[in-house]
C-alpha positions in Angstrom: 0.1 0.2 0.1 1.3 3.8 -0.8 0.6 6.4 1.1 2.2 10.0 1.4 4.4 10.8 3.9 1.6 13.4 5.4 -0.6 10.4 5.6 2.1 8.4 7.3 2.9 11.2 10.0 -1.1 11.0 10.9 -0.8 7.5 11.4 2.2 7.8 13.3 0.7 11.0 15.5 -2.4 8.5 16.3 -1.4 5.0 16.6 1.3 3.9 18.9 2.4 0.5 17.6 2.6 2.2 14.2 4.9 4.9 15.5 7.1 2.3 17.3 7.0 0.1 14.3 8.7 3.3 12.4 10.8 4.2 15.4 12.2 0.4 15.3 13.0 0.8 11.5 15.0 4.4 12.1 16.9 2.9 15.1 17.6 -0.7 13.6 17.3 -0.8 9.9 19.4 -3.7 9.5 16.1 -5.3 11.6 12.6 -6.4 10.5 10.5 -5.7 13.5 7.8 -8.8 13.3 4.6 -7.5 15.6 3.4 -10.3 17.9 0.8 -10.5 20.3 2.6 -9.4 23.3 3.7 -6.1 21.3 -0.2 -5.3 20.8 -0.6 -6.5 24.8 2.4 -3.7 25.8 1.0 -1.2 23.4 -2.6 -1.7 25.1 -1.4 -1.5 28.4 0.1 2.1 27.6 -2.7 3.6 25.5 -5.0 2.5 27.9 -2.8 4.0 30.9 -2.8 7.7 29.7 -4.3 10.2 31.8 -4.7 7.8 34.4 -1.8 6.9 37.5 -1.1 3.3 36.7 1.3 0.8 38.6 1.8 -1.4 35.6 4.3 -4.2 35.8 5.4 -5.7 31.9 7.0 -9.1 32.3 8.2 -11.1 29.4 11.6 -12.9 28.5 14.3 -11.1 27.0 14.8 -9.9 23.8 11.0 -9.6 23.6 11.4 -5.5 23.0 9.9 -4.6 26.0 12.6 -2.0 26.8 12.2 -0.3 23.3 8.6 -0.4 23.7 8.3 1.2 27.3 11.8 3.3 27.6 11.9 4.3 23.9 9.3 4.7 21.8 6.3 5.3 24.4 8.6 7.8 25.7 9.5 9.7 22.4 5.5 9.1 21.3 4.0 10.7 24.4 6.6 13.7 24.0 5.6 14.3 20.5 2.1 14.1 21.7 2.7 16.4 24.9 5.7 17.8 25.1 5.5 19.0 28.5 4.8 15.1 30.0 7.4 14.2 32.2 9.0 10.6 32.4 10.8 8.6 35.0 12.3 5.6 33.9 14.9 3.0 36.0 16.6 0.0 34.9 18.4 -2.8 36.7 21.7 -1.6 35.1 23.3 1.6 34.6 24.8 0.4 31.2 21.0 -0.5 29.9 19.5 2.5 31.5 22.2 4.7 29.5 21.8 2.8 26.3 18.0 3.5 26.3 18.6 7.2 27.6 20.5 7.4 24.5 18.2 5.9 22.1 15.5 7.9 23.3 17.0 11.3 23.5 
């Protein structure tokens, strides 16, 4: 399907999972993101949490894109929609926190 850049940008502004797939293509152009059910579940938890105080735990196996979806793509998506929104992201290791912070910034 061929869409214009304007149409693509509109989709990216309104659909988090599409935005995440586009962000993944920019950050890892040599890899293909194969969307799975757990990506959709994580996206639903994030989107459903908007404008609410929540404490959600997202568990999954290593290399299932949890950190990318939550700490990189969601932060970028949310800041694109609400530039004054603030985040606190934590990680089990300072190396991973630095890597994720670099990817998001």
